[in-house]
VEXKOL-721572 format. One record per residue (C-alpha): x, y, z; residue in one letter. Coordinates in pm, whole numbers, plus 50000, padded with zeros to 5 digits. Last residue first. Layout:
XYZA;...
This chain:
661112276543193K;660242254843490N;662012221243471K;665312238643542N;668742226243433V;671842245043545I;675332237743413K;678722247743547S;682312250543428E;685202256943664Y;688652271643697K;690552260644009G;693782257743807T;695162223243891E;691962206644018I;689882219443726D;686352222643867I;683332205343708Y;679952218343829R;676422204143798V;673142219943913F;669712203543878L;666172216843922S;662552205343980V;662142167743958K;658892153244096N;656772144243794D;659622132743569E;661372111943833N;665102118143803L;667052096443556S;666802120943266N;668302148743476W;671172127343601L;672012113243257M;671812147343090D;674132163043347T;676662134743324F;676632136542944E;677182174142950D;679912171743212M;681952145743023N;684652129643236D;682462104243420P;681902100543797I;681012065443918N;679152060844245V;679862050744606L;676752056844818K;676902080445115P;676902059645434E;673742046045596G;670122057645600E;668282085945424F;665122097445604S;661722081345543P;659052106545428L;656102107145665P;654172098245465N;656072080345193G;658312084244888D;661822070144894G;664942066845110M;664812104345158Y;667382132445195T;670152123444952H;673812113544961I;675982103744665F;679702097344672H;682362099144402G;684792078144202E;686182082043851G;689682091343963A;690432081344321P;689682106744598C;692892114444786S;690912121945105E;687232115845179Y;685542127145500A;682132114645616F;680272133745888T;677222120346074Y;675032138446326R;671932123446490N;669532149346635C;667222139346920S;664122157147050E;662482156446707P;662102118246724N;661502106946365G;663902077746377N;666522098746558D;666202130446352S;668802137446088K;671922158246030L;673862145145731I;677392154645637S;679812151945345M;683532159145325A;685902166045041Y;689482163044924N;691372176044623F;695042182744562K;696612203344285G;697992228944528N;694602233744694E;691052221744627I;688652216644917H;685092204844850M;682402208645118V;679182188845141G;675882191845323S;672692172245388I;670102185645633R;667662157745703P;663932164545659T;662042162945987Y;659222145145800N;656442149646059P;657172177946109A;659102203145896D;661612217046147P;664642208545928E;667412187146077F;670012203146306E;672332233146313R;675062248046537T;677112216046525R;677142221346148L;679762248646181A;681952226746401Q;681832198646142E;682882221245855F;685662235346071T;685832269646231Q;688322294946097Q;685962325146098K;685352320845723D;684462284945812M;681782299946038L;680252322545771E;680342297545485Y;679062268345695I;676182289045833T;675382303045487D;675162268445334T;673072259045639Q;670322277445451D;669282244945292G;670152214645078N;673912219545084T;676962225244864V;680052244544979I;682992249844743T;686302257044915K;689352273144755N;688272308144857G;684772304745000L;682382294644719V;678632291444773R;676132265444650V;672612257244774P;671712293744840A;668222294844995Y;664492296344918I;662762263044994I;663072259345373L;661102291045447S;659692308045136P;656062299045214D;653152305544972S;655032314044652L;652362313544378K;652602350644289S;656402347544271P;656142323743972D;659502306443926F;660332312644291A;664042315044359Q;666812291044447T;670382302444475R;673632295544292I;677342299744348G;680242319944206E;678102351444211G;674462340244226D;673402319443927E;669752308943921V;668082276244019F;664322274443968V;661322269644193R;657542264644196N;657812227144256R;658192231444631S;655182254744657N;653032232744433E;653782203344661S;655702171544572R;659112186344503G;662582176944382M;665972193344416I;669302184244260F;672952190344342Y;675982179244145A;679672181644225T;682852173244039V;686542178844103A;688242176143765K;691542162343635K;691402125943744G;690512113743394D;687462095943539S;686192127743706S;686492131544082R;683702131444339G;680752149044497I;677042141244453I;674362158844657I;670662150444659G;667312165744744R;664162144644762G;665052108344677P;661442106044552Y;660642081544274S;663602059644366N;664682032444120G;665492056643839K;667762076244071L;669722046544202E;669832030843856N;671452061843705E;673802065544002I;675002030143930S;676412014844246V;680012009544354M;680441982944622K;682001994944945M;
């Protein structure tokens, strides 16, 4: 697979929706993830990321303007032992709870499907990072309607072992803006992952459409020690 520029991918798409990036830093020492959300409606844009234990959650920036919390208020990131779960919805909790009961990532997602937001039927995108004994692997998933048919859910899981330094994968909900919004197609895109978290965060944030971007989360985890550093960027302040 040809590596693409994550900067160009984001600048060339005014509405990728929500996106997950997972990979390994160029020096090979850090497991990296990023998650961003965007919004077109006032309700979707009225959000911020806040820390929640070892993870994060979304919350309304102005509670008086929150018209519908379903699908927009959830925990995008949770940590279960040596696993970091990143998703675009409340399936984070499903994965956490069922993996805690010894089910697999894929088994947990078998209990869920795309979001019930007709006519878009927004895909549920999810990722899990596993760090143990100095080794790092990850998996990504997308649950999507069958070309807009709500009676059929298509399920795709992509697993990555022995991730090379400087490489990662990017998956997002929409191919671009539209009505209805067109769901993501194909495999997660191969992208470069740099060493510097601050530079990576700034590049991602500055590449997202100014009108539609809402919040961004980035985490770098030391593969040897499990210690991590995180950054949150919110448009609403």
